[in-house]
C-alpha positions as CSV (number, residue, x, y, z in Angstrom):
1,M,-0.4,-0.1,-0.2
2,A,1.1,3.5,-0.7
3,R,2.3,5.3,2.4
4,I,-0.2,7.9,3.5
5,T,0.9,11.5,4.0
6,V,-1.3,14.8,4.6
7,G,-0.8,18.4,4.3
8,I,-2.2,20.7,6.4
9,D,-2.7,24.2,5.5
10,I,-3.1,26.7,8.1
11,S,-4.4,30.0,8.2
12,K,-6.3,32.0,11.1
13,A,-9.9,31.1,10.1
14,H,-9.5,27.6,8.5
15,L,-7.3,24.5,7.8
16,D,-7.0,23.4,4.5
17,V,-6.4,19.3,4.1
18,Y,-5.2,17.2,1.2
19,V,-4.5,13.4,1.6
20,Y,-2.4,11.5,-0.6
21,P,-2.3,9.4,-2.6
22,S,-6.3,9.6,-2.4
23,S,-6.4,13.0,-3.6
24,D,-9.0,13.4,-0.9
25,R,-9.2,17.0,0.3
26,F,-11.7,19.3,2.5
27,R,-11.1,22.5,5.1
28,V,-12.3,22.7,8.6
29,S,-12.6,26.0,10.7
30,Y,-9.5,26.5,12.9
31,D,-11.6,26.3,16.0
32,D,-12.3,23.5,18.8
33,A,-15.0,22.2,16.6
34,G,-12.9,22.2,13.2
35,V,-10.2,20.6,14.9
36,A,-12.5,18.0,16.1
37,Q,-14.0,17.2,12.8
38,L,-10.5,17.0,11.3
39,I,-9.4,14.5,14.0
40,E,-12.3,12.4,13.3
41,R,-12.0,12.3,9.3
42,L,-8.2,11.3,9.5
43,K,-8.5,8.9,12.1
44,P,-8.0,5.9,9.4
45,C,-4.7,7.1,8.8
46,R,-3.8,7.7,12.2
47,D,-1.3,4.4,12.6
48,D,0.1,4.6,8.8
49,G,0.1,8.4,7.9
50,T,2.3,11.0,8.6
51,L,0.9,14.9,8.6
52,I,2.8,17.7,7.2
53,L,2.4,21.4,8.6
54,E,4.3,24.1,8.1
55,A,5.7,26.6,10.6
56,T,3.4,29.6,10.4
57,G,4.6,31.9,13.4
58,G,2.9,30.4,15.9
59,L,-0.4,29.3,14.2
60,E,0.8,25.5,14.1
61,V,1.0,25.3,18.0
62,A,-2.4,24.5,18.9
63,I,-3.3,22.3,15.7
64,T,-0.1,20.5,16.4
65,A,-0.3,19.6,19.8
66,A,-3.8,18.8,19.3
67,L,-3.0,16.0,16.5
68,G,0.1,15.0,18.9
69,S,-2.6,14.2,21.6
70,A,-4.8,12.5,19.2
71,G,-2.0,9.9,18.9
72,F,-1.1,11.3,14.8
73,Q,2.4,11.6,13.6
74,A,2.9,15.5,12.9
75,C,5.7,16.9,11.3
76,V,6.3,20.9,11.3
77,V,8.7,21.8,8.5
78,N,10.2,25.1,7.3
79,P,7.9,27.2,5.0
80,R,11.1,28.0,2.8
81,Q,11.7,24.1,2.2
82,V,8.6,23.7,0.7
83,R,8.3,26.6,-1.5
84,D,11.6,25.7,-3.1
85,F,9.9,21.9,-3.7
86,A,7.1,23.5,-5.0
87,R,9.4,25.2,-7.5
88,A,10.8,22.2,-8.7
89,L,7.7,20.7,-9.4
90,G,7.1,23.7,-11.5
91,R,4.2,24.6,-9.1
92,L,4.5,28.3,-8.8
93,A,0.8,29.2,-7.9
94,K,0.1,29.6,-4.5
95,T,-3.1,29.4,-2.8
96,D,-4.6,27.5,0.3
97,R,-5.9,24.4,-1.5
98,I,-2.7,24.2,-3.6
99,D,-0.2,24.5,-0.5
100,A,-2.2,21.7,1.4
101,E,-1.4,19.5,-1.8
102,I,2.0,20.8,-1.9
103,L,2.5,19.9,1.7
104,A,1.7,16.1,1.1
105,L,3.5,15.5,-1.9
106,F,6.5,17.2,0.2
107,G,6.0,14.7,2.9
108,D,5.5,11.6,0.5
109,R,8.9,12.7,-1.4
110,V,11.3,14.3,1.3
111,R,9.9,12.1,4.5
112,P,10.8,14.5,7.0
113,E,11.1,12.9,10.7
114,P,8.7,13.5,12.9
115,R,9.8,15.7,16.3
116,P,7.8,15.9,19.2
117,L,6.2,19.2,20.0
118,P,8.0,20.8,22.7
119,D,6.3,20.9,26.1
120,A,4.3,24.0,27.3
121,A,7.2,25.3,29.8
122,L,9.6,25.7,26.7
123,R,6.7,27.1,24.4
124,A,6.1,29.0,27.3
125,L,9.8,30.4,27.1
126,E,9.7,30.7,23.4
127,A,7.2,33.5,23.7
128,Q,8.8,35.2,26.4
129,V,12.4,35.3,23.8
130,A,10.0,36.3,21.1
131,R,8.6,39.4,22.6
132,R,11.9,40.2,23.8
133,R,13.0,40.2,20.5
134,Q,9.9,42.0,19.0
135,L,10.5,44.9,21.7
136,I,13.9,45.4,20.8
137,D,13.2,45.8,17.4
138,M,10.3,48.3,18.1
139,L,13.1,50.1,20.7
140,T,15.5,50.3,17.4
141,A,12.6,51.5,14.8
142,E,11.6,54.0,17.3
143,G,15.5,55.2,17.9
144,N,16.0,55.4,14.5
145,R,12.7,57.4,14.1
146,L,13.5,60.0,17.2
147,G,17.1,60.7,15.2
148,R,14.7,62.1,12.0
149,A,12.1,63.5,14.0
150,A,11.9,67.5,13.4
151,D,8.6,68.3,15.4
152,G,9.3,68.8,19.1
153,D,5.7,67.2,19.6
154,V,6.8,64.5,17.8
155,R,10.0,63.4,19.5
156,K,8.0,64.1,23.0
157,Q,5.6,61.2,21.8
158,I,8.3,59.0,20.6
159,Q,10.4,59.5,23.6
160,R,7.3,58.6,25.5
161,H,6.9,55.4,23.8
162,I,10.7,54.7,24.0
163,R,10.3,55.0,28.1
164,W,7.2,52.6,27.8
165,L,9.3,50.1,25.3
166,E,12.2,50.0,27.9
167,R,9.6,49.4,30.9
168,E,8.1,46.3,28.8
169,L,11.5,44.8,28.2
170,K,12.6,45.2,31.8
171,G,9.5,43.3,32.5
172,V,10.3,40.7,30.0
173,D,14.1,40.3,31.3
174,T,12.7,39.7,35.0
175,D,9.9,36.9,33.7
176,L,12.8,35.0,31.8
177,S,15.0,34.9,34.4
178,D,12.4,33.8,36.7
179,T,11.3,30.9,34.0
180,I,15.0,29.7,33.9
181,R,15.3,29.7,37.8
182,R,12.2,27.8,38.3
183,T,13.1,25.3,35.8
184,P,16.2,23.1,37.2
185,L,17.1,21.7,33.8
186,W,17.3,25.2,32.2
187,R,18.9,26.7,35.1
188,A,22.1,23.8,34.8
189,K,21.9,24.2,31.0
190,D,22.2,28.1,31.4
191,K,25.3,27.8,34.0
192,L,27.1,25.8,31.4
193,L,26.3,27.5,28.5
194,R,27.4,30.9,30.3
195,S,31.1,29.5,31.6
196,V,32.1,30.2,28.1
197,P,33.5,33.5,28.0
198,G,31.8,35.6,25.4
199,V,28.5,33.9,26.1
200,G,26.0,36.2,28.0
201,R,22.2,35.7,28.9
202,V,20.7,36.7,25.3
203,T,22.9,34.2,23.5
204,S,22.1,31.6,26.2
205,L,18.3,31.9,26.3
206,T,18.2,32.1,22.6
207,L,20.2,28.6,22.3
208,L,17.7,27.0,24.8
209,T,14.8,28.0,23.1
210,D,15.8,28.1,19.3
211,F,18.3,25.4,19.2
212,P,16.6,22.7,21.9
213,Q,18.8,19.8,20.0
214,L,22.1,21.4,20.8
215,G,23.9,19.1,23.2
216,T,22.6,16.0,21.1
217,L,24.3,16.5,17.7
218,Q,27.9,16.0,16.0
219,G,29.9,19.4,15.9
220,K,29.1,19.5,11.7
221,Q,25.6,18.8,12.3
222,A,25.3,21.4,14.8
223,A,26.9,24.1,12.3
224,A,24.7,23.1,9.5
225,L,21.7,23.6,12.0
226,G,22.8,26.9,13.1
227,G,23.1,28.0,10.1
228,L,27.1,28.6,10.4
229,A,28.5,25.6,8.2
230,P,30.1,26.5,5.1
231,F,28.5,25.4,1.8
232,N,30.6,24.7,-1.5
233,V,29.6,27.1,-4.3
234,D,31.2,25.2,-7.1
235,S,30.2,24.1,-10.9
236,G,32.6,22.7,-13.5
237,S,36.1,24.2,-13.6
238,F,34.5,27.1,-11.4
239,S,35.2,27.1,-8.0
240,G,33.7,29.8,-5.5
241,R,33.9,31.2,-2.5
242,R,32.4,29.2,0.5
243,R,28.7,30.5,1.7
244,I,26.8,29.9,4.9
245,W,23.2,29.9,4.5
246,G,20.1,28.3,5.7
247,G,19.9,27.1,9.3
248,R,18.3,29.1,12.2
249,A,18.6,32.7,11.5
250,E,18.6,34.0,15.4
251,V,20.9,31.3,16.4
252,R,23.1,32.6,13.8
253,T,22.8,36.4,14.6
254,V,23.7,35.7,18.2
255,L,26.4,33.5,18.2
256,Y,28.0,36.2,15.6
257,M,27.8,38.9,18.2
258,A,29.1,36.1,21.0
259,A,32.0,35.5,18.8
260,L,32.8,39.1,18.4
261,S,32.5,39.2,22.3
262,A,34.8,36.1,22.6
263,T,37.6,37.5,20.2
264,R,38.2,40.0,23.1
265,W,37.7,38.1,26.4
266,N,38.0,34.6,25.3
267,P,42.1,33.7,25.0
268,P,41.6,30.9,22.7
269,I,39.0,32.2,20.3
270,R,41.2,35.7,20.0
271,R,44.2,33.4,19.2
272,F,42.0,31.6,16.9
273,Y,40.6,34.6,15.0
274,L,43.9,36.7,14.9
275,R,45.4,33.9,13.5
276,L,42.8,33.9,10.6
277,V,43.3,37.4,9.9
278,N,46.7,37.4,10.1
279,A,46.7,34.3,7.2
280,G,44.6,36.9,5.1
281,K,41.1,36.2,6.0
282,A,38.7,39.0,5.9
283,K,37.7,39.9,9.4
284,K,33.9,38.9,8.6
285,V,35.1,35.5,7.3
286,A,37.2,35.3,10.2
287,L,34.2,36.2,12.8
288,I,32.0,33.7,11.2
289,A,34.3,31.0,11.8
290,C,34.7,31.6,15.8
291,A,30.7,31.6,15.9
292,R,31.2,28.6,14.4
293,K,33.7,27.1,16.5
294,L,31.9,28.8,19.3
295,L,29.0,26.4,18.5
296,V,31.0,23.6,18.2
297,I,32.4,24.3,21.6
298,L,28.8,25.2,23.3
299,N,27.5,21.7,21.8
300,A,30.1,19.7,23.4
301,I,30.0,21.5,26.5
302,L,26.3,20.4,27.0
303,R,27.1,17.3,25.6
304,D,29.5,16.2,28.3
305,Q,27.6,18.5,31.1
306,Q,31.3,20.4,31.8
307,P,31.7,23.8,32.2
308,W,33.9,25.6,29.8
309,S,38.0,25.0,30.1
310,V,40.7,26.4,27.9
311,S,41.0,22.7,26.8
312,E,37.5,23.0,25.1
313,A,38.9,25.1,22.2
């Protein structure tokens, strides 16, 4: 029998479903009644089927949790991978019905591995970290507007908003610290990560929430998933410069900043950086290499449950 894959396209109001290979398709509302109806209709493929959903900025959490608790194997996949797959098939049109079908085909051809949904505590921590990131983005935007504002009243409004955002950010930081302290496992991981010179609170929090696999991977796997592995750009006799791409953007960003700090305060990383620069590498290339080395070190520290020592570098 053909393997059953079910593509579920998520929007705020409804869920579009496509079942492969039967080509059965239907739509349900995205509410309790609609989810119950979806689970009932998909019962025949619960034991030998895989459900494929896209990560949609948090909309997928509720439906994935409901499907998981009902015994289904659900995979949340990267939207960019799915769009690349659709382009490879020549399917350039994009509607909810088409997206559900593409998801089902992607699941059948690529066969992504089902992963368990993070528990409620981790989802709460992820939400707090995401909110912190949003507040910082708003503070940056308002700071830029303040620099360009000429009218006095407008400047006062912006300054009031900045003060309010700063208070909100302080409150989120307090909540994050309390959440970490209440969870012994996270507290232990946070302590291990921050034992490395150059790794601060924001880097540690981002790794805990956006990179929960850290400590369970091989070094090269960790670098690739963190978006810091160099990939070849070669064709025929042409040999291009190696480039990093993909992976998790937030992880890559915080590790780059951590590497920048480590080149000043972490002696082994500083020596590694200077050796690359003295060998003719561009400073940004050398910093990316330091970020990759830092990630491999952090992965080993969590794997071995041993704090930083100079021998790690």
